[in-house]
DOPA-350998 format. One line per 2 residues: number of its first residue (from 1); their letters; for each residue x, y, z of C-alpha. Coordinates in steps of 0.1 Angstrom, whole numbers. Layout:
N
NUM> A> X:Y:Z ~ ...
***
This chain:
312
1> MS> 2399:2032:800 ~ 2416:2025:834
3> TE> 2451:2023:818 ~ 2450:2061:815
5> IK> 2450:2063:853 ~ 2486:2055:865
7> AK> 2480:2058:903 ~ 2459:2035:925
9> VH> 2428:2057:930 ~ 2399:2049:954
11> MI> 2370:2071:962 ~ 2342:2068:988
13> SG> 2312:2089:979 ~ 2284:2099:1002
15> CQ> 2258:2087:978 ~ 2251:2076:943
17> DR> 2248:2102:914 ~ 2211:2102:916
19> QT> 2210:2107:954 ~ 2215:2137:976
21> SA> 2235:2138:1008 ~ 2222:2147:1042
23> DV> 2226:2184:1037 ~ 2208:2190:1005
25> SN> 2177:2183:985 ~ 2186:2189:948
27> VE> 2211:2209:928 ~ 2202:2213:892
29> SF> 2215:2249:888 ~ 2237:2274:906
31> QL> 2211:2279:933 ~ 2223:2263:966
33> PD> 2195:2243:982 ~ 2181:2247:1017
35> PA> 2201:2226:1041 ~ 2169:2216:1059
37> GR> 2185:2217:1093 ~ 2211:2191:1088
39> AG> 2247:2197:1100 ~ 2276:2184:1082
41> GA> 2280:2154:1059 ~ 2264:2121:1070
43> CT> 2291:2102:1051 ~ 2320:2117:1070
45> SA> 2303:2110:1103 ~ 2294:2074:1094
47> LL> 2329:2067:1082 ~ 2345:2080:1114
49> RV> 2320:2061:1135 ~ 2332:2030:1118
51> LY> 2369:2037:1118 ~ 2374:2061:1148
53> AD> 2348:2054:1173 ~ 2357:2068:1207
55> QR> 2389:2082:1190 ~ 2403:2047:1186
57> AP> 2409:2026:1155 ~ 2392:1992:1152
59> EK> 2411:1963:1169 ~ 2412:1944:1136
61> DL> 2417:1954:1100 ~ 2385:1959:1081
63> SF> 2380:1951:1044 ~ 2367:1977:1020
65> QE> 2334:1958:1019 ~ 2331:1958:1057
67> VL> 2338:1995:1059 ~ 2312:2004:1033
69> LS> 2285:1981:1047 ~ 2292:1993:1082
71> MR> 2288:2029:1069 ~ 2255:2020:1054
73> AK> 2243:2005:1087 ~ 2253:2037:1105
75> LR> 2234:2058:1080 ~ 2203:2036:1083
77> ED> 2204:2039:1121 ~ 2201:2077:1116
79> DF> 2173:2074:1090 ~ 2194:2084:1061
81> EQ> 2185:2068:1028 ~ 2216:2074:1008
83> VP> 2238:2045:999 ~ 2276:2050:1001
85> QL> 2296:2039:971 ~ 2332:2029:965
87> SS> 2348:2035:931 ~ 2383:2026:920
89> SR> 2407:2029:891 ~ 2411:1991:891
91> ML> 2393:1960:903 ~ 2396:1954:940
93> DI> 2390:1922:960 ~ 2368:1942:984
95> QN> 2360:1912:1006 ~ 2397:1906:1015
97> EP> 2417:1937:1008 ~ 2423:1957:1040
99> FS> 2409:1993:1040 ~ 2434:2021:1045
101> LA> 2432:2058:1037 ~ 2470:2062:1036
103> PA> 2488:2029:1034 ~ 2524:2038:1028
105> GT> 2552:2063:1020 ~ 2551:2100:1026
107> KR> 2515:2109:1034 ~ 2498:2141:1022
109> AV> 2462:2153:1025 ~ 2439:2180:1012
111> LI> 2409:2186:1034 ~ 2381:2209:1022
113> GI> 2350:2220:1042 ~ 2326:2246:1029
115> NY> 2297:2260:1051 ~ 2289:2287:1025
117> VG> 2288:2312:1054 ~ 2263:2340:1048
119> QN> 2249:2324:1016 ~ 2215:2309:1010
121> GE> 2219:2272:1016 ~ 2245:2277:1044
123> LS> 2257:2245:1061 ~ 2268:2242:1096
125> GC> 2289:2211:1100 ~ 2314:2209:1072
127> HN> 2341:2226:1091 ~ 2337:2201:1119
129> DV> 2340:2173:1094 ~ 2374:2186:1084
131> WN> 2387:2189:1119 ~ 2374:2155:1128
133> MK> 2390:2140:1097 ~ 2423:2158:1104
135> NY> 2424:2143:1139 ~ 2417:2109:1125
137> IM> 2444:2108:1098 ~ 2470:2123:1121
139> DV> 2463:2099:1149 ~ 2456:2067:1130
141> HG> 2475:2071:1098 ~ 2504:2092:1109
143> VQ> 2499:2121:1085 ~ 2521:2149:1096
145> EE> 2504:2183:1101 ~ 2529:2201:1077
147> NI> 2516:2178:1049 ~ 2480:2186:1054
149> TI> 2464:2214:1034 ~ 2431:2228:1049
151> LL> 2406:2249:1030 ~ 2377:2264:1050
153> DD> 2355:2294:1047 ~ 2361:2304:1083
155> GN> 2383:2335:1077 ~ 2413:2318:1091
157> NI> 2423:2292:1066 ~ 2428:2291:1028
159> EP> 2395:2301:1012 ~ 2378:2272:994
161> NR> 2372:2291:962 ~ 2376:2274:928
163> EN> 2411:2286:921 ~ 2424:2275:956
165> IM> 2407:2241:954 ~ 2421:2233:920
167> GA> 2455:2247:931 ~ 2456:2225:961
169> YR> 2449:2195:940 ~ 2476:2204:915
171> RL> 2502:2208:943 ~ 2492:2175:957
173> VN> 2498:2159:924 ~ 2531:2177:919
175> DS> 2544:2167:954 ~ 2534:2131:953
177> ES> 2558:2104:941 ~ 2557:2067:936
179> GD> 2552:2049:969 ~ 2535:2080:985
181> SA> 2499:2082:998 ~ 2475:2111:991
183> FC> 2441:2117:1007 ~ 2415:2142:997
185> HY> 2384:2150:1017 ~ 2356:2172:1005
187> SG> 2326:2182:1027 ~ 2302:2206:1011
189> HG> 2275:2209:984 ~ 2277:2188:953
191> GK> 2257:2193:921 ~ 2248:2182:886
193> LR> 2252:2203:855 ~ 2240:2194:820
195> DD> 2268:2175:802 ~ 2284:2199:777
197> NG> 2304:2174:757 ~ 2282:2143:753
199> DE> 2303:2120:775 ~ 2277:2113:803
201> ED> 2252:2085:800 ~ 2227:2103:822
203> GY> 2232:2137:805 ~ 2248:2153:835
205> DE> 2282:2161:849 ~ 2286:2156:886
207> TL> 2302:2186:904 ~ 2317:2200:935
209> VP> 2304:2235:945 ~ 2332:2259:955
211> LD> 2326:2289:977 ~ 2326:2313:947
213> YA> 2305:2291:924 ~ 2283:2320:914
215> NS> 2312:2337:897 ~ 2336:2309:888
217> GQ> 2312:2280:883 ~ 2311:2245:897
219> IR> 2339:2220:894 ~ 2329:2193:869
221> DD> 2340:2157:871 ~ 2360:2163:839
223> DL> 2380:2190:857 ~ 2387:2167:886
225> FI> 2398:2138:864 ~ 2422:2160:843
227> TL> 2436:2178:874 ~ 2437:2152:901
229> VQ> 2432:2117:889 ~ 2450:2113:855
231> PM> 2482:2132:863 ~ 2489:2115:897
233> AE> 2521:2096:894 ~ 2523:2058:890
235> GV> 2527:2040:923 ~ 2508:2067:943
237> NL> 2479:2056:965 ~ 2452:2082:962
239> TC> 2421:2079:983 ~ 2392:2104:982
241> LM> 2362:2109:1004 ~ 2336:2130:986
243> DS> 2308:2139:1011 ~ 2284:2157:989
245> CH> 2253:2152:967 ~ 2255:2134:934
247> SG> 2291:2122:941 ~ 2290:2086:929
249> TV> 2310:2092:897 ~ 2325:2126:904
251> LD> 2360:2112:898 ~ 2350:2091:867
253> LP> 2365:2059:880 ~ 2357:2027:861
255> YK> 2350:2002:888 ~ 2324:2006:916
257> FV> 2308:1988:945 ~ 2275:2000:959
259> AD> 2269:1991:995 ~ 2232:1983:990
261> GE> 2234:1949:1007 ~ 2229:1931:974
263> SD> 2264:1934:957 ~ 2294:1916:971
265> EM> 2321:1926:945 ~ 2331:1955:923
267> QF> 2316:1959:889 ~ 2329:1976:858
269> DE> 2308:2009:855 ~ 2298:2010:819
271> SV> 2284:2045:823 ~ 2319:2059:827
273> KF> 2332:2068:793 ~ 2369:2075:787
275> DK> 2370:2084:750 ~ 2364:2120:761
277> FS> 2398:2121:777 ~ 2419:2114:747
279> SL> 2414:2149:732 ~ 2416:2166:766
281> LA> 2449:2148:774 ~ 2463:2156:740
283> IG> 2455:2193:745 ~ 2469:2192:780
285> GA> 2501:2178:766 ~ 2503:2205:741
287> VL> 2499:2231:769 ~ 2528:2216:788
289> AG> 2550:2212:758 ~ 2544:2248:747
291> LA> 2551:2261:782 ~ 2583:2241:784
293> VG> 2598:2257:753 ~ 2582:2291:756
295> DD> 2563:2285:724 ~ 2534:2308:715
297> SA> 2514:2277:706 ~ 2510:2272:744
299> DV> 2486:2301:745 ~ 2465:2285:717
301> AS> 2465:2251:733 ~ 2457:2266:767
303> DL> 2427:2284:752 ~ 2414:2251:737
305> FA> 2420:2233:770 ~ 2400:2259:788
307> QC> 2372:2256:763 ~ 2370:2218:769
309> CT> 2370:2222:807 ~ 2350:2255:811
311> VQ> 2321:2254:835 ~ 2291:2270:821
***
């Protein structure tokens, strides 16, 4: 239930779980799909066209609803069918609450763009998404460059493999304190894997696809919840933009708004189940407790935790 999430967490996703983004057709396995000529994520582009057209912020504050519906209009103009979605750790008055990626405090960001250079299913615009997003958050939201972590498969920045992605999220959590703002942007392939613990209504876990997915596996929604969402400190504002396929519930947040032109408020998402997290959080606590005292039981707990979160 949402009381397990201490931070204020919002996520904009490029499409619903059942939909694909502009870059991909379908991900049911570890085979990356053919990008079919598309460059970059349509969601990132649409958001920046709403919030940073001509490198300027809108003259008036926009509500969450206005931002999402404007994104949908931009996507429709470009003949994209996917419907952007907002999910949240708590109910929002989307018609009146002003939209902001980084509203207050010390502001930190993790920006990830994966073009899968040299692989089948290579993309061409995800690096551009990151640079455009970096310019926006520095210019409009005042995020300092030293507080921005960038992961790109360009040979110059931190490689966006599984270990580095999860490590960047852990550091973001560790560095963020009450009153701070954190922003995460992911542009790359997303996927679906068959649910391995019975907690998904549709039978699938939604995933991010790291650069080394073939060896390390995809990053399941369970992994993201345990690593990024649940441990974020109370009083932190965490906003995520997940520009990938099947990303609607990739953070497993309990409230959602689908910008389909029919909904005008957030709804409780009954498909998100939180009973799975009680055992995972207990095991995670055992890991931390064992590590704190140097107890050998930490090794046992860590093995159990890995089994719960292992990507097959």
